[in-house]
Backbone as JSON Lines, residues from 0, in Angstrom:
{"i":0,"aa":"X","n":[-34.13,20.42,-77.53],"ca":[-35.01,21.45,-76.47],"c":[-34.38,21.4,-75.37]}
{"i":1,"aa":"X","n":[-34.31,22.02,-74.58],"ca":[-33.4,22.51,-73.36],"c":[-34.86,22.1,-71.94]}
{"i":2,"aa":"X","n":[-34.34,22.27,-71.1],"ca":[-35.47,21.26,-69.96],"c":[-35.95,22.9,-69.33]}
{"i":3,"aa":"X","n":[-36.82,22.94,-68.86],"ca":[-37.68,23.62,-68.4],"c":[-38.31,23.47,-66.98]}
{"i":4,"aa":"X","n":[-38.07,24.62,-65.74],"ca":[-38.84,24.89,-64.72],"c":[-39.32,25.97,-64.59]}
{"i":5,"aa":"X","n":[-40.15,25.61,-63.8],"ca":[-41.08,26.54,-62.43],"c":[-40.35,27.2,-61.18]}
{"i":6,"aa":"X","n":[-40.89,28.15,-61.53],"ca":[-40.36,29.19,-59.56],"c":[-41.47,30.08,-59.19]}
{"i":7,"aa":"X","n":[-41.68,30.29,-58.08],"ca":[-42.81,31.26,-57.9],"c":[-42.05,32.28,-56.52]}
{"i":8,"aa":"X","n":[-42.8,33.44,-56.46],"ca":[-41.76,34.56,-55.69],"c":[-43.26,34.88,-55.57]}
{"i":9,"aa":"X","n":[-43.22,35.44,-53.96],"ca":[-44.2,36.6,-53.22],"c":[-43.87,37.56,-53.06]}
{"i":10,"aa":"X","n":[-44.41,39.04,-53.92],"ca":[-44.03,40.44,-53.54],"c":[-44.89,41.24,-53.13]}
{"i":11,"aa":"X","n":[-44.83,41.92,-52.68],"ca":[-45.5,43.24,-52.51],"c":[-46.01,44.27,-53.26]}
{"i":12,"aa":"X","n":[-46.32,44.94,-53.6],"ca":[-47.09,45.41,-54.82],"c":[-46.08,47.15,-55.49]}
{"i":13,"aa":"X","n":[-44.74,47.67,-54.22],"ca":[-44.27,47.95,-54.3],"c":[-43.0,47.38,-54.95]}
{"i":14,"aa":"X","n":[-42.6,45.92,-54.67],"ca":[-41.91,45.01,-55.0],"c":[-41.43,44.33,-56.43]}
{"i":15,"aa":"X","n":[-43.01,44.65,-56.89],"ca":[-43.34,43.91,-58.63],"c":[-42.63,44.33,-58.92]}
{"i":16,"aa":"X","n":[-42.6,45.38,-60.22],"ca":[-41.32,46.43,-61.04],"c":[-40.06,45.6,-60.48]}
{"i":17,"aa":"X","n":[-39.4,46.18,-59.98],"ca":[-38.47,45.64,-59.07],"c":[-37.57,44.28,-60.08]}
{"i":18,"aa":"X","n":[-38.91,43.26,-59.54],"ca":[-38.66,42.43,-59.54],"c":[-38.35,41.77,-61.01]}
{"i":19,"aa":"X","n":[-39.48,42.4,-61.58],"ca":[-39.86,41.51,-63.32],"c":[-38.43,42.2,-64.06]}
{"i":20,"aa":"X","n":[-38.29,43.23,-63.87],"ca":[-36.44,44.1,-64.21],"c":[-35.38,43.0,-63.92]}
{"i":21,"aa":"X","n":[-35.85,42.33,-62.53],"ca":[-34.75,41.71,-62.55],"c":[-34.88,40.44,-63.21]}
{"i":22,"aa":"X","n":[-35.72,39.55,-63.34],"ca":[-36.09,38.44,-63.98],"c":[-35.38,38.47,-65.25]}
{"i":23,"aa":"X","n":[-36.61,39.88,-66.05],"ca":[-35.72,39.76,-66.96],"c":[-34.21,39.93,-67.17]}
{"i":24,"aa":"X","n":[-33.11,40.6,-66.99],"ca":[-32.18,40.92,-66.97],"c":[-31.86,39.44,-67.1]}
{"i":25,"aa":"X","n":[-32.38,38.71,-65.96],"ca":[-31.15,37.25,-65.87],"c":[-31.24,36.44,-66.94]}
{"i":26,"aa":"X","n":[-32.48,36.61,-68.09],"ca":[-31.84,35.99,-69.51],"c":[-32.58,35.14,-69.57]}
{"i":27,"aa":"X","n":[-32.57,33.98,-68.73],"ca":[-32.64,32.71,-69.31],"c":[-35.0,32.45,-68.3]}
{"i":28,"aa":"X","n":[-35.29,33.71,-68.7],"ca":[-36.55,33.48,-68.45],"c":[-37.32,33.37,-69.56]}
{"i":29,"aa":"X","n":[-38.17,32.59,-69.83],"ca":[-39.14,32.17,-71.13],"c":[-40.33,32.87,-70.79]}
{"i":30,"aa":"X","n":[-40.75,32.81,-69.47],"ca":[-42.26,32.82,-69.68],"c":[-42.85,34.21,-67.61]}
{"i":31,"aa":"X","n":[-43.45,34.79,-67.84],"ca":[-43.37,35.71,-66.68],"c":[-44.81,35.22,-66.55]}
{"i":32,"aa":"X","n":[-46.05,35.11,-65.75],"ca":[-47.36,35.17,-65.0],"c":[-47.27,35.75,-63.5]}
{"i":33,"aa":"X","n":[-48.28,36.89,-63.36],"ca":[-48.56,37.38,-62.72],"c":[-49.72,37.35,-61.81]}
{"i":34,"aa":"X","n":[-50.06,36.83,-60.54],"ca":[-51.45,36.41,-60.36],"c":[-51.55,37.08,-58.64]}
{"i":35,"aa":"X","n":[-52.96,37.09,-58.37],"ca":[-52.91,38.22,-57.1],"c":[-53.06,36.91,-56.25]}
{"i":36,"aa":"X","n":[-53.49,37.66,-54.28],"ca":[-53.39,37.19,-54.41],"c":[-54.31,35.85,-54.17]}
{"i":37,"aa":"X","n":[-55.5,36.42,-55.09],"ca":[-56.88,34.55,-54.8],"c":[-56.18,33.77,-55.89]}
{"i":38,"aa":"X","n":[-54.72,34.07,-56.63],"ca":[-54.7,33.36,-57.42],"c":[-54.94,32.65,-58.99]}
{"i":39,"aa":"X","n":[-55.51,34.18,-59.31],"ca":[-56.1,34.12,-60.36],"c":[-55.31,35.26,-61.08]}
{"i":40,"aa":"X","n":[-54.75,34.65,-62.48],"ca":[-53.79,35.05,-63.39],"c":[-54.0,36.91,-63.88]}
{"i":41,"aa":"X","n":[-53.65,37.42,-63.65],"ca":[-53.51,38.88,-64.05],"c":[-53.15,39.44,-65.07]}
{"i":42,"aa":"X","n":[-51.88,39.22,-65.06],"ca":[-50.56,38.98,-66.18],"c":[-50.03,38.35,-66.62]}
{"i":43,"aa":"X","n":[-49.37,38.05,-68.15],"ca":[-48.9,37.12,-68.38],"c":[-48.03,37.45,-69.9]}
{"i":44,"aa":"X","n":[-46.69,37.61,-69.75],"ca":[-45.73,37.81,-71.39],"c":[-44.77,36.92,-71.16]}
{"i":45,"aa":"X","n":[-44.42,35.85,-72.46],"ca":[-42.9,35.98,-72.78],"c":[-41.92,36.05,-73.27]}
{"i":46,"aa":"X","n":[-41.2,35.99,-72.6],"ca":[-40.2,36.57,-73.37],"c":[-39.28,36.2,-73.67]}
{"i":47,"aa":"X","n":[-38.33,36.56,-75.27],"ca":[-38.12,35.97,-76.08],"c":[-36.58,35.9,-76.37]}
{"i":48,"aa":"X","n":[-35.84,35.13,-75.97],"ca":[-34.13,35.52,-76.23],"c":[-33.54,36.78,-76.53]}
{"i":49,"aa":"X","n":[-33.0,37.18,-77.16],"ca":[-32.37,38.07,-77.71],"c":[-33.16,39.47,-77.22]}
{"i":50,"aa":"X","n":[-34.42,39.98,-77.33],"ca":[-35.03,40.69,-76.95],"c":[-35.38,41.43,-75.42]}
{"i":51,"aa":"X","n":[-34.14,42.49,-75.99],"ca":[-34.49,43.53,-74.62],"c":[-34.48,45.21,-75.24]}
{"i":52,"aa":"X","n":[-34.61,45.7,-74.13],"ca":[-34.94,47.24,-73.96],"c":[-36.55,47.73,-74.18]}
{"i":53,"aa":"X","n":[-36.36,48.52,-75.81],"ca":[-37.57,49.43,-75.62],"c":[-39.07,48.31,-75.36]}
{"i":54,"aa":"X","n":[-39.18,46.43,-76.15],"ca":[-39.27,46.22,-76.48],"c":[-40.68,45.93,-75.01]}
{"i":55,"aa":"X","n":[-39.45,45.65,-74.16],"ca":[-40.42,45.75,-72.36],"c":[-40.78,46.94,-71.81]}
{"i":56,"aa":"X","n":[-40.39,48.28,-72.68],"ca":[-40.82,49.33,-71.95],"c":[-42.9,48.83,-71.6]}
{"i":57,"aa":"X","n":[-43.25,48.39,-72.8],"ca":[-44.76,48.33,-72.66],"c":[-45.25,47.56,-71.24]}
{"i":58,"aa":"X","n":[-44.56,46.69,-71.09],"ca":[-44.99,45.62,-70.18],"c":[-44.74,46.1,-68.5]}
{"i":59,"aa":"X","n":[-43.23,46.61,-68.83],"ca":[-42.87,47.55,-67.61],"c":[-43.73,48.55,-67.43]}
{"i":60,"aa":"X","n":[-44.66,49.75,-68.15],"ca":[-45.09,50.58,-67.19],"c":[-46.99,49.88,-67.26]}
{"i":61,"aa":"X","n":[-47.67,48.07,-67.94],"ca":[-48.55,47.92,-67.16],"c":[-48.78,47.35,-65.93]}
{"i":62,"aa":"X","n":[-46.81,47.03,-65.92],"ca":[-46.84,46.21,-64.3],"c":[-46.56,46.9,-63.35]}
{"i":63,"aa":"X","n":[-46.43,48.02,-64.06],"ca":[-46.02,49.21,-62.56],"c":[-47.31,49.56,-62.09]}
{"i":64,"aa":"X","n":[-48.46,50.18,-63.34],"ca":[-49.86,49.85,-62.77],"c":[-50.73,49.15,-62.32]}
{"i":65,"aa":"X","n":[-50.28,47.68,-62.52],"ca":[-50.46,46.59,-61.23],"c":[-49.68,46.96,-60.27]}
{"i":66,"aa":"X","n":[-48.33,47.12,-59.85],"ca":[-47.82,47.32,-58.76],"c":[-48.63,48.86,-58.09]}
{"i":67,"aa":"X","n":[-49.4,49.71,-58.55],"ca":[-49.72,50.72,-58.09],"c":[-50.76,51.04,-56.88]}
{"i":68,"aa":"X","n":[-51.74,49.32,-57.79],"ca":[-53.1,48.17,-56.74],"c":[-52.59,48.67,-55.1]}
{"i":69,"aa":"X","n":[-51.2,48.24,-55.29],"ca":[-50.62,47.96,-53.47],"c":[-51.47,46.27,-53.47]}
{"i":70,"aa":"X","n":[-50.5,45.12,-53.55],"ca":[-51.48,44.16,-52.77],"c":[-50.43,43.56,-52.76]}
{"i":71,"aa":"X","n":[-50.27,42.33,-52.69],"ca":[-49.22,40.96,-52.36],"c":[-49.89,40.2,-54.25]}
{"i":72,"aa":"X","n":[-48.55,40.05,-54.74],"ca":[-48.86,38.8,-56.2],"c":[-47.78,37.79,-55.87]}
{"i":73,"aa":"X","n":[-48.06,36.93,-56.87],"ca":[-47.03,35.47,-56.92],"c":[-46.74,35.61,-58.11]}
{"i":74,"aa":"X","n":[-45.76,35.95,-58.28],"ca":[-44.97,35.56,-60.11],"c":[-44.74,34.09,-60.09]}
{"i":75,"aa":"X","n":[-44.86,33.63,-61.32],"ca":[-44.48,32.74,-61.73],"c":[-43.69,32.52,-62.84]}
{"i":76,"aa":"X","n":[-42.25,31.59,-62.74],"ca":[-41.61,32.52,-63.72],"c":[-40.92,30.46,-64.57]}
{"i":77,"aa":"X","n":[-41.3,30.47,-65.48],"ca":[-40.63,30.05,-66.56],"c":[-39.54,29.81,-67.04]}
{"i":78,"aa":"X","n":[-38.59,29.19,-66.47],"ca":[-37.23,28.84,-66.6],"c":[-36.9,27.82,-67.81]}
{"i":79,"aa":"X","n":[-35.11,27.81,-68.42],"ca":[-34.55,27.42,-69.13],"c":[-33.02,26.77,-68.54]}
{"i":80,"aa":"X","n":[-33.04,25.88,-67.89],"ca":[-32.09,25.0,-67.45],"c":[-30.5,24.73,-68.07]}
């Protein structure tokens, strides 16, 4: 079983969708969790290797709606090494 590690990023609302798309394209991300500035989990979704395209459209739409609220968010990323 591959080892996993976590990484976090802090982004402003308008950068949220762009950062999520970048992370998805990297391919080694297993799970993405979005927290608000108080640390409350707002959204979490697993990413399965080999799943691309239309499957992510609803996720990106939800992230886009969240980004419209304009705030500061922390993205926690679980990756495979």
